[in-house]
C-alpha positions as CSV (number, residue, x, y, z in Angstrom):
1,M,9.6,32.5,-37.7
2,I,7.5,32.6,-34.5
3,D,8.6,35.1,-32.3
4,P,9.3,33.6,-29.1
5,F,8.0,36.9,-27.0
6,E,4.9,36.4,-28.4
7,V,4.8,32.4,-27.5
8,L,5.1,33.7,-24.1
9,G,2.8,36.4,-24.0
10,L,4.9,39.5,-23.5
11,A,6.8,42.7,-25.3
12,P,9.6,42.8,-26.5
13,G,11.4,44.1,-24.7
14,A,10.3,42.4,-21.4
15,S,12.7,41.8,-18.8
16,D,15.0,38.4,-17.6
17,E,12.8,38.1,-15.1
18,Q,9.5,38.7,-17.0
19,V,10.3,36.1,-19.1
20,R,11.4,33.4,-16.0
21,D,7.6,34.5,-14.7
22,A,6.1,33.7,-18.0
23,Y,7.6,30.6,-18.8
24,R,7.2,29.2,-15.4
25,E,3.3,30.5,-15.4
26,L,3.1,29.0,-19.2
27,A,5.3,25.9,-17.8
28,R,2.9,24.9,-14.6
29,R,0.0,25.5,-17.1
30,Y,1.1,22.4,-19.7
31,S,3.2,20.3,-18.2
32,D,0.9,19.8,-15.3
33,A,0.3,16.4,-14.2
34,G,-2.9,17.1,-12.6
35,S,-4.6,18.4,-16.4
36,M,-3.9,16.9,-20.2
37,P,0.1,17.5,-20.7
38,D,0.3,18.8,-23.8
39,P,4.1,18.2,-24.8
40,A,4.2,20.3,-28.0
41,R,3.4,23.6,-26.5
42,M,6.0,22.4,-23.9
43,R,8.7,22.6,-26.6
44,E,7.2,25.7,-28.2
45,I,7.4,27.3,-24.6
46,D,11.2,26.0,-24.1
47,T,12.1,26.7,-27.6
48,A,11.0,30.4,-27.0
49,Y,12.2,30.5,-23.1
50,D,15.7,29.5,-24.5
51,E,16.1,31.8,-27.5
52,I,15.5,34.7,-25.3
53,I,17.4,33.7,-22.2
54,L,19.9,32.0,-23.8
55,G,20.0,34.2,-26.4
56,R,21.3,37.1,-24.4
57,T,24.1,38.9,-24.4
58,G,25.0,40.3,-21.0
59,N,22.4,40.5,-18.1
60,G,20.3,43.2,-20.1
61,G,17.7,43.2,-22.7
62,T,18.1,43.0,-26.1
63,S,15.8,43.2,-29.4
64,Y,15.0,39.6,-30.7
65,S,16.8,38.9,-33.5
66,E,17.3,35.2,-35.7
67,P,17.5,33.3,-33.1
68,T,21.5,32.0,-33.1
69,Y,21.2,29.0,-30.3
70,T,21.4,25.7,-30.9
71,Y,20.6,23.6,-27.1
72,T,23.5,21.0,-26.5
73,V,23.4,18.9,-23.6
74,P,25.8,20.1,-21.2
75,N,28.0,17.4,-19.8
76,D,28.7,19.8,-17.1
77,L,26.0,21.4,-14.8
78,G,28.6,23.2,-13.1
79,D,27.7,26.8,-14.1
80,I,24.3,25.5,-12.1
81,R,26.3,24.1,-9.1
82,A,27.8,27.3,-9.0
83,K,25.1,29.4,-8.7
84,I,23.2,27.3,-6.1
85,K,26.5,27.6,-4.1
86,S,26.6,31.3,-4.3
87,G,22.9,31.6,-3.0
88,K,21.9,32.6,-7.0
89,I,18.5,30.2,-6.5
90,D,16.3,31.8,-9.1
91,D,19.1,31.9,-11.6
92,A,20.0,28.2,-11.0
93,E,15.8,27.2,-10.9
94,T,16.1,29.4,-14.2
95,L,18.8,27.4,-15.9
96,L,17.4,23.6,-15.2
97,D,14.3,24.5,-16.3
98,G,15.4,25.6,-19.0
99,V,16.8,21.6,-19.8
100,P,14.4,19.5,-22.4
101,V,12.9,16.8,-20.1
102,S,14.6,14.1,-22.5
103,N,18.2,15.7,-21.7
104,R,17.4,15.4,-17.7
105,T,20.1,13.4,-16.3
106,A,21.0,12.4,-12.5
107,E,22.6,15.3,-11.8
108,W,19.9,17.3,-13.2
109,Y,17.7,16.3,-10.4
110,Y,20.2,16.3,-7.9
111,L,20.5,19.8,-8.8
112,K,17.3,20.5,-9.0
113,G,16.6,18.9,-5.8
114,T,19.4,20.7,-4.2
115,V,17.2,23.9,-5.1
116,Q,13.7,22.9,-4.2
117,H,15.6,22.2,-1.0
118,R,17.2,25.0,-0.3
119,R,13.2,26.7,-0.9
120,G,12.2,24.3,2.2
121,W,10.2,22.4,-0.5
122,L,11.1,19.2,0.9
123,E,8.3,16.9,-0.9
124,E,10.0,17.5,-4.0
125,A,13.3,17.7,-3.0
126,A,13.2,14.1,-1.8
127,R,11.5,12.9,-5.4
128,N,14.1,14.5,-6.8
129,F,16.9,13.0,-5.1
130,E,15.4,9.8,-5.3
131,Q,15.4,10.0,-9.2
132,A,19.0,11.3,-9.0
133,T,19.4,7.9,-7.1
134,R,17.9,5.3,-8.9
135,L,19.6,7.0,-11.9
136,E,22.9,6.5,-10.7
137,P,22.9,4.3,-7.2
138,S,26.8,4.0,-7.0
139,N,26.9,7.9,-6.5
140,A,27.7,8.5,-2.5
141,E,26.7,12.4,-3.5
142,Y,22.9,11.9,-4.2
143,A,22.8,9.4,-1.8
144,R,24.1,11.1,0.6
145,A,21.5,13.8,-0.1
146,Y,18.2,11.4,-0.8
147,N,19.5,9.7,3.1
148,S,19.6,13.3,4.6
149,I,16.0,14.8,3.1
150,N,14.5,11.9,4.5
151,S,15.9,12.6,8.4
152,D,14.7,15.9,7.5
153,R,11.1,15.0,6.3
154,S,10.7,12.5,9.2
155,G,11.6,15.2,11.9
156,G,14.8,14.2,12.5
157,Y,13.7,11.9,15.1
158,R,16.3,9.2,16.2
159,T,15.1,5.0,16.2
160,E,14.3,4.0,19.4
161,R,16.8,1.0,20.8
162,G,15.6,-2.5,21.0
163,T,12.3,-1.7,18.5
164,S,11.6,-3.3,15.4
165,G,12.9,-0.6,13.2
166,K,9.9,2.2,14.8
167,S,10.8,6.0,14.9
168,G,9.2,8.7,15.7
169,C,8.5,10.2,19.7
170,S,8.5,8.6,22.3
171,G,7.0,9.3,26.1
172,C,10.7,10.2,26.9
173,D,10.7,13.1,24.5
174,I,7.4,14.1,25.7
175,C,7.7,14.4,29.4
176,S,11.5,15.7,28.7
177,G,9.8,18.6,26.6
178,L,6.9,19.9,29.0
179,L,9.8,19.7,31.5
180,C,12.1,22.2,29.7
181,A,9.0,24.6,28.5
182,D,7.7,24.1,31.6
183,C,11.2,25.9,33.5
184,C,10.8,28.2,30.3
185,C,8.0,29.1,32.0
186,E,9.3,29.8,35.3
187,C,12.0,31.4,34.4
188,M,9.4,34.1,32.9
189,G,7.6,33.8,35.8
190,G,4.9,31.7,34.7
191,D,4.1,28.5,35.4
192,L,3.2,25.6,33.2
193,I,2.8,22.5,35.4
194,R,1.2,23.2,38.7
195,C,2.8,21.4,41.5
196,C,0.0,20.7,44.5
């Protein structure tokens, strides 16, 4: 049996945070789409991470013993939802990253997108919300999240009436913004738009 700490390049007494950091770094390296992914190495890294983090009792570190944990596909990702709701984004992301790719459901993609959205990573969040919607097109929660993120990514500008679906900023929006900025400057004793 390979020591999971050795797989992650850590000393046996490593903290949960050190384990998470090592896992993330190795996961980026071996699953990066820009380079040649190594699925066998990723399975080894995932297994080592599961054995350490999910095999521990409580928050403190314990020494390594033969793993007693067997990964099962969760029917409900309610624990991860609760962590997101309570603001424990790092913990939620760690648990999400520990789910093997073959076991990732529409809810997994939705929750991963939620974590990324909370971090401000709109492009990544949009991709995950889109995947969740694609896997479960009838789920209103996923559709709302996907539509909302697309609105956030486009800057939230309204679609102009009478145009054939074009959206964006109009000349009126620019003028209104300039007038507002000029008023603010004048209140502070300056002048943005000088008149004759």
